[in-house]
C-alpha positions as CSV (number, residue, x, y, z in Angstrom):
1,X,105.3,-12.6,-122.6
2,X,102.4,-10.3,-123.8
3,X,101.6,-10.9,-127.6
4,X,100.4,-8.0,-129.8
5,X,99.7,-8.6,-133.3
6,X,100.6,-4.9,-134.4
7,X,102.0,-2.1,-132.4
8,X,102.5,1.7,-133.4
9,X,105.5,3.8,-133.1
10,X,104.5,7.4,-133.4
11,X,107.5,9.8,-134.2
12,X,106.7,12.9,-132.3
13,X,110.0,14.5,-131.7
14,X,110.0,17.1,-134.4
15,X,110.7,20.7,-134.1
16,X,108.9,21.9,-137.0
17,X,110.9,24.8,-137.6
18,X,109.1,25.8,-140.7
19,X,106.1,26.7,-138.3
20,X,108.2,29.7,-137.2
21,X,107.5,31.0,-133.7
22,X,104.3,28.6,-133.2
23,X,107.0,25.7,-132.4
24,X,109.6,27.8,-130.6
25,X,108.2,26.6,-127.3
26,X,106.3,23.5,-128.3
27,X,106.9,20.4,-130.4
28,X,105.2,20.4,-133.8
29,X,102.8,17.5,-132.9
30,X,101.4,19.5,-130.0
31,X,100.6,22.6,-132.0
32,X,96.8,23.2,-132.0
33,X,94.7,22.5,-135.0
34,X,90.9,22.9,-135.9
35,X,90.1,24.9,-132.7
36,X,90.3,22.3,-129.7
37,X,92.5,19.5,-131.2
38,X,96.3,19.2,-131.6
39,X,98.2,17.8,-134.5
40,X,98.8,14.4,-132.6
41,X,95.3,13.8,-132.2
42,X,94.9,12.4,-135.5
43,X,97.3,9.7,-135.6
44,X,96.4,8.7,-132.3
45,X,92.7,8.4,-133.1
46,X,93.4,6.8,-136.3
47,X,95.1,4.0,-134.1
48,X,92.3,3.5,-131.6
49,X,89.9,3.6,-134.8
50,X,91.9,0.9,-136.5
51,X,92.1,-1.4,-133.5
52,X,95.7,-0.7,-132.8
53,X,95.8,-0.3,-128.7
54,X,99.5,-0.1,-128.1
55,X,101.2,3.0,-129.2
56,X,104.7,4.3,-128.4
57,X,104.9,8.0,-128.6
58,X,108.6,9.1,-129.3
59,X,109.3,12.6,-128.1
60,X,112.5,14.7,-127.8
61,X,111.9,18.5,-128.7
62,X,110.0,20.5,-125.9
63,X,108.0,17.5,-125.0
64,X,106.4,19.1,-121.8
65,X,103.0,20.0,-123.6
66,X,102.8,16.7,-125.4
67,X,103.3,14.7,-122.5
68,X,100.6,16.5,-120.5
69,X,98.4,16.4,-123.5
70,X,98.9,12.6,-124.0
71,X,98.8,11.7,-120.2
72,X,97.8,8.0,-119.8
73,X,95.8,8.1,-123.0
74,X,92.5,8.3,-121.4
75,X,90.9,10.4,-124.3
76,X,91.9,8.0,-126.9
77,X,90.8,4.8,-125.0
78,X,94.6,3.9,-124.6
79,X,94.7,3.7,-120.9
80,X,95.4,0.1,-120.9
81,X,97.0,-2.1,-118.3
82,X,98.6,-4.1,-121.4
83,X,99.6,-1.9,-124.1
84,X,97.9,1.4,-124.2
85,X,100.0,4.6,-124.9
86,X,103.7,5.0,-123.5
87,X,105.6,8.4,-123.9
88,X,109.4,7.3,-124.9
89,X,111.7,10.2,-124.6
90,X,115.4,9.7,-125.1
91,X,116.8,8.5,-121.7
92,X,120.1,7.9,-120.1
93,X,122.0,4.8,-120.7
94,X,125.1,3.5,-119.0
95,X,127.6,4.1,-121.8
96,X,126.7,6.3,-124.5
97,X,123.6,8.4,-124.0
98,X,122.3,10.1,-127.0
99,X,119.6,12.3,-128.5
100,X,117.5,10.7,-131.1
101,X,119.6,11.6,-134.2
102,X,117.2,10.3,-137.1
103,X,113.7,8.7,-137.5
104,X,115.0,5.2,-137.4
105,X,117.6,5.8,-134.9
106,X,114.6,6.9,-132.5
107,X,113.1,3.6,-133.3
108,X,116.4,1.5,-132.7
109,X,116.8,3.1,-129.4
110,X,113.5,1.6,-128.4
111,X,113.9,-1.9,-129.4
112,X,113.4,-3.0,-126.0
113,X,110.0,-1.4,-125.8
114,X,109.0,-3.2,-129.0
115,X,110.8,-6.4,-127.9
116,X,108.4,-6.5,-124.8
117,X,105.1,-7.1,-127.0
118,X,106.9,-9.5,-129.5
119,X,104.8,-8.2,-132.0
120,X,104.1,-9.8,-135.6
121,X,103.9,-6.3,-137.3
122,X,105.3,-2.7,-136.4
123,X,103.4,0.3,-137.7
124,X,105.9,3.3,-138.1
125,X,103.6,6.9,-138.2
126,X,104.6,10.5,-138.2
127,X,102.9,12.9,-135.6
128,X,102.5,15.6,-138.0
129,X,100.0,15.1,-140.5
130,X,96.2,15.6,-140.7
131,X,94.3,12.6,-142.2
132,X,92.1,9.6,-141.3
133,X,93.2,6.3,-142.2
134,X,92.3,2.7,-141.4
135,X,95.6,1.1,-140.5
136,X,93.8,-2.2,-140.5
137,X,93.0,-2.0,-144.2
138,X,96.7,-1.4,-144.7
139,X,97.6,-4.4,-142.6
140,X,95.4,-6.6,-144.7
141,X,97.0,-5.6,-147.8
142,X,100.6,-6.4,-146.2
143,X,99.3,-9.8,-145.2
144,X,97.6,-10.5,-148.7
145,X,100.7,-9.7,-150.5
146,X,103.1,-11.6,-148.0
147,X,105.1,-8.1,-147.9
148,X,107.8,-7.7,-145.3
149,X,107.7,-3.8,-145.9
150,X,104.6,-2.0,-146.9
151,X,104.8,1.7,-147.5
152,X,101.7,4.1,-147.8
153,X,101.8,6.0,-150.9
154,X,99.6,8.9,-152.3
155,X,99.3,9.9,-155.9
156,X,100.5,13.4,-156.4
157,X,100.5,15.6,-159.4
158,X,103.7,14.8,-161.7
159,X,105.0,18.2,-161.3
160,X,105.1,18.0,-157.7
161,X,106.7,14.7,-157.5
162,X,110.2,15.8,-157.2
163,X,109.5,17.2,-153.6
164,X,108.9,13.5,-152.3
165,X,110.4,10.2,-151.8
166,X,109.0,8.2,-155.1
167,X,108.1,4.8,-155.3
168,X,108.3,2.9,-158.6
169,X,106.0,-0.2,-158.6
170,X,105.2,-3.1,-160.9
171,X,101.5,-3.9,-162.0
172,X,100.9,-5.7,-158.4
173,X,102.3,-2.5,-156.7
174,X,105.4,-4.5,-155.6
175,X,108.4,-1.6,-155.3
176,X,111.0,-2.2,-157.7
177,X,112.8,0.9,-157.1
178,X,112.5,4.1,-155.2
179,X,114.1,7.9,-155.6
180,X,114.4,10.4,-153.0
181,X,113.3,13.9,-154.3
182,X,113.9,12.9,-158.0
183,X,114.9,15.7,-160.7
184,X,112.9,13.8,-163.3
185,X,110.4,11.5,-161.5
186,X,109.4,8.2,-163.0
187,X,106.3,7.8,-161.1
188,X,103.9,9.9,-159.1
189,X,103.5,7.7,-156.0
190,X,104.8,9.6,-153.1
191,X,105.8,8.2,-149.8
192,X,103.5,9.2,-147.0
193,X,106.1,8.2,-144.3
194,X,103.7,5.5,-142.9
195,X,105.3,1.8,-142.9
196,X,104.2,-1.3,-141.9
197,X,107.4,-3.9,-141.3
198,X,107.6,-7.4,-140.3
199,X,109.1,-7.1,-136.7
200,X,111.9,-9.6,-137.6
201,X,112.5,-7.5,-140.8
202,X,112.6,-4.0,-139.0
203,X,114.8,-5.3,-136.2
204,X,117.4,-6.8,-138.6
205,X,117.4,-3.6,-140.6
206,X,117.8,-1.4,-137.6
207,X,120.6,-3.6,-136.1
208,X,122.6,-3.9,-139.4
209,X,122.4,-0.2,-139.7
210,X,122.6,1.0,-136.2
211,X,125.9,2.8,-136.8
212,X,124.7,5.0,-139.7
213,X,125.0,8.6,-138.5
214,X,121.5,10.2,-138.5
215,X,119.7,6.9,-139.1
216,X,116.7,7.3,-141.3
217,X,113.9,5.3,-142.9
218,X,114.1,7.0,-146.3
219,X,117.8,7.2,-146.6
220,X,118.8,3.8,-144.9
221,X,116.3,1.4,-143.9
222,X,114.1,1.2,-146.9
223,X,117.3,1.1,-149.2
224,X,118.8,-1.6,-146.9
225,X,115.5,-3.7,-147.4
226,X,115.4,-3.0,-151.1
227,X,119.1,-4.1,-151.3
228,X,118.3,-7.3,-149.3
229,X,115.7,-8.2,-151.7
230,X,112.9,-8.1,-149.1
231,X,109.4,-8.2,-150.7
232,X,108.2,-4.3,-150.5
233,X,104.7,-3.2,-151.7
234,X,103.1,0.3,-151.8
235,X,99.7,0.5,-150.5
236,X,97.8,3.4,-152.3
237,X,95.8,5.9,-150.2
238,X,93.4,8.3,-151.7
239,X,91.9,10.1,-148.9
240,X,92.6,13.5,-147.5
241,X,96.0,13.9,-146.3
242,X,97.9,17.3,-145.4
243,X,101.3,17.7,-144.3
244,X,100.8,20.8,-142.2
245,X,104.6,21.6,-142.1
246,X,104.6,25.2,-143.3
247,X,102.6,28.2,-141.9
248,X,100.8,28.6,-145.4
249,X,99.8,25.0,-145.3
250,X,98.9,25.0,-141.8
251,X,96.5,28.0,-142.2
252,X,95.1,26.4,-145.5
253,X,94.2,23.2,-143.7
254,X,92.4,24.9,-140.9
255,X,90.6,27.1,-143.5
256,X,89.4,24.1,-145.3
257,X,87.7,22.9,-142.2
258,X,85.2,25.6,-142.4
259,X,84.0,24.9,-145.8
260,X,80.2,24.4,-146.0
261,X,80.9,20.7,-146.8
262,X,84.5,20.4,-145.5
263,X,86.6,17.8,-147.3
264,X,88.0,16.8,-144.1
265,X,85.1,16.5,-141.7
266,X,85.9,16.4,-138.0
267,X,82.5,15.2,-136.7
268,X,82.0,11.9,-138.5
269,X,80.2,9.3,-136.1
270,X,82.1,6.3,-137.3
271,X,85.7,7.9,-137.3
272,X,85.9,10.2,-134.3
273,X,88.8,12.4,-133.5
274,X,89.4,12.2,-130.0
275,X,91.4,14.9,-127.8
276,X,92.0,15.8,-124.3
277,X,89.3,18.4,-123.2
278,X,89.1,20.8,-120.3
279,X,85.7,20.9,-118.7
280,X,84.8,24.4,-119.9
281,X,81.4,26.3,-120.1
282,X,79.7,26.6,-123.6
283,X,80.5,29.4,-125.9
284,X,79.0,33.0,-125.0
285,X,77.9,35.2,-127.9
286,X,76.7,38.7,-127.1
287,X,73.7,40.4,-128.4
288,X,76.1,42.5,-130.9
289,X,78.2,39.5,-131.9
290,X,78.1,38.0,-135.6
291,X,79.6,34.7,-136.7
292,X,80.0,33.4,-140.2
293,X,81.5,30.1,-141.4
294,X,83.6,29.6,-138.4
295,X,84.5,27.1,-135.6
296,X,84.5,28.1,-132.1
297,X,86.0,26.2,-129.0
298,X,84.1,25.9,-125.8
299,X,84.4,28.5,-123.1
300,X,85.1,31.2,-125.8
301,X,83.5,34.6,-125.2
302,X,82.6,36.7,-128.3
303,X,81.6,40.2,-128.1
304,X,82.6,41.3,-131.9
305,X,82.2,39.7,-135.4
306,X,84.2,36.6,-136.7
307,X,84.0,35.6,-140.3
308,X,85.7,32.5,-141.9
309,X,87.9,31.7,-138.9
310,X,89.0,29.0,-136.6
311,X,88.7,29.9,-132.9
312,X,90.1,27.7,-130.1
313,X,88.8,27.2,-126.5
314,X,88.9,30.1,-123.6
315,X,89.3,32.8,-126.2
316,X,87.8,36.4,-125.8
317,X,87.2,38.5,-128.8
318,X,86.3,42.1,-127.6
319,X,83.6,44.5,-128.5
320,X,83.6,45.7,-132.0
321,X,86.4,43.8,-133.2
322,X,86.6,42.1,-136.4
323,X,88.3,38.7,-137.3
324,X,88.6,37.6,-140.9
325,X,90.3,34.3,-142.3
326,X,92.3,33.8,-138.9
327,X,93.3,31.1,-136.7
328,X,93.0,32.1,-132.9
329,X,94.4,29.6,-130.5
330,X,93.3,28.6,-127.0
331,X,93.3,31.3,-124.3
332,X,94.1,34.2,-126.6
333,X,92.7,37.5,-125.9
334,X,91.7,40.1,-128.5
335,X,90.9,43.7,-127.2
336,X,88.1,46.0,-128.2
337,X,87.9,47.7,-131.9
338,X,90.6,45.5,-133.3
339,X,90.6,44.2,-136.9
340,X,92.3,41.1,-137.8
341,X,93.1,39.8,-141.5
342,X,94.8,36.5,-142.1
343,X,96.3,36.3,-138.7
344,X,97.5,33.2,-136.6
345,X,97.5,33.9,-132.9
346,X,99.2,31.4,-130.7
347,X,98.0,30.3,-127.3
348,X,97.7,32.9,-124.5
349,X,98.6,35.9,-126.4
350,X,97.1,39.0,-125.5
351,X,96.1,41.7,-128.1
352,X,95.4,45.4,-126.9
353,X,92.6,47.4,-128.1
354,X,92.6,49.2,-131.4
355,X,95.1,46.7,-133.1
356,X,95.1,46.2,-136.7
357,X,96.8,42.7,-137.9
358,X,97.5,42.3,-141.5
359,X,97.6,45.9,-142.5
360,X,99.0,47.5,-145.7
361,X,100.5,46.0,-148.7
362,X,102.4,42.3,-149.3
363,X,106.2,42.7,-148.4
364,X,108.5,39.8,-148.3
365,X,109.8,39.0,-144.7
366,X,113.1,40.4,-143.9
367,X,114.3,37.5,-142.0
368,X,112.7,34.1,-142.9
369,X,110.9,35.0,-146.2
370,X,110.2,31.3,-146.7
371,X,108.5,30.9,-143.4
372,X,106.4,34.2,-143.0
373,X,104.9,34.5,-146.3
374,X,101.4,34.2,-148.0
375,X,100.2,37.5,-146.4
376,X,99.9,36.0,-143.0
377,X,100.6,37.7,-139.8
378,X,102.1,35.4,-137.2
379,X,101.9,36.2,-133.4
380,X,103.7,33.8,-130.9
381,X,102.6,32.1,-127.9
382,X,102.2,34.3,-124.6
383,X,103.1,37.5,-126.6
384,X,101.6,40.8,-125.9
385,X,100.7,43.3,-128.2
386,X,100.0,47.0,-126.9
387,X,97.0,48.9,-127.8
388,X,96.8,51.2,-130.8
389,X,99.5,49.6,-132.9
390,X,99.1,48.4,-136.7
391,X,100.9,45.4,-138.0
392,X,101.6,44.5,-141.4
393,X,101.5,41.4,-143.5
394,X,104.2,38.6,-143.6
395,X,105.2,39.8,-140.2
396,X,106.1,37.8,-137.0
397,X,105.6,39.0,-133.3
398,X,106.9,37.2,-130.5
399,X,107.4,38.0,-126.9
400,X,106.1,41.1,-124.6
401,X,106.2,44.0,-126.8
402,X,105.8,47.5,-125.9
403,X,104.8,50.6,-127.8
404,X,108.2,51.8,-127.9
405,X,108.8,48.9,-130.2
406,X,106.7,50.1,-132.9
407,X,108.1,53.3,-134.4
408,X,105.0,55.5,-135.3
409,X,102.9,52.9,-133.7
410,X,103.6,50.6,-136.8
411,X,105.2,47.4,-137.7
412,X,105.7,47.5,-141.6
413,X,104.8,44.6,-143.8
414,X,107.8,42.0,-143.9
415,X,109.1,43.1,-140.5
416,X,110.2,40.5,-137.5
417,X,109.8,41.5,-133.9
418,X,110.9,38.9,-131.5
419,X,111.6,39.7,-127.8
420,X,113.2,37.1,-125.6
421,X,111.3,36.8,-122.5
422,X,113.0,36.9,-119.2
423,X,110.9,34.1,-117.9
424,X,111.6,30.5,-118.8
């Protein structure tokens, strides 16, 4: 039997509904980030940089793009004869076939996969955070404390603590209590959803709680280990860590990449971020183009002006168009004489000539004010925007729209326009 000291289980099945139309056709971990990357590249790169060479990726919602992105793991050096990366979707079983119903249920359904490596330790990760972390340092902490469960925590401002699962520890960092989203927090150490378990402890906890509906780490597994008096410790992480679960936090994290000295550096030699890259020609900038404080992906052609924006690969920005504080994903085409302010344009969208995005005053979105907010305008994947229209702030447009969808050639701030496509 193959023996691995520590294997990783990466939960990448999330729908990410708070990202609105960005995740209507693609799982959240496969959403583009920082130009040429996808969100899942960050935990995968952390694994290989930390010496973890066996990773099970648990997929469920819209897995196609994720599966083809990961492939056999070549970009992350995870194409191994023994170990490497394995995509683990829910599968048909003889008796009850079921979807993954909770984070821990997904892990429980893959006990055989983990068992085949007979690991000493299992690292549980989430596929939708942006950060760099050396899991080996966390494992050393786990061993030094003879811990059975180690939970990565991050200090947060006390007034924000009520939004998180909070760990209460003694002076040795042993967890003595924890509270899920407490109204009056007793500590500011927030769980990051990153766990190291001794394999025997994890297995026992999963099997003992297998019948819990929606089996979850925070709600069931951690309380069970606490109740059974397993030694649990909090490993404090003080680096950059962003949950990009909302459109505003996603936009903000992208914008932070273009600071003169970014807090999160994508290009450090000693901690590389790997991704699957197409073979593309270099960027083309016309004589009239202007670029300031922006990231541009390969194969992109710029004929207009781009300021403080993150542009993916294979994008075209037409003559005399201006892009400000925006995210334009791979394969999008922006016509001529357009003005984009605080826009998020998803992959392969086509924007006609003379279009203005982010026009007018700030109004609350009519359908999903908690999703489409912050003055952003969001254009879904493969959407088509006809020429000569103006679209306001906090708007969402998805699908192949035509001039008739825009009364007086306008979509007022706060409106949602979603057209179901006939294709799949």
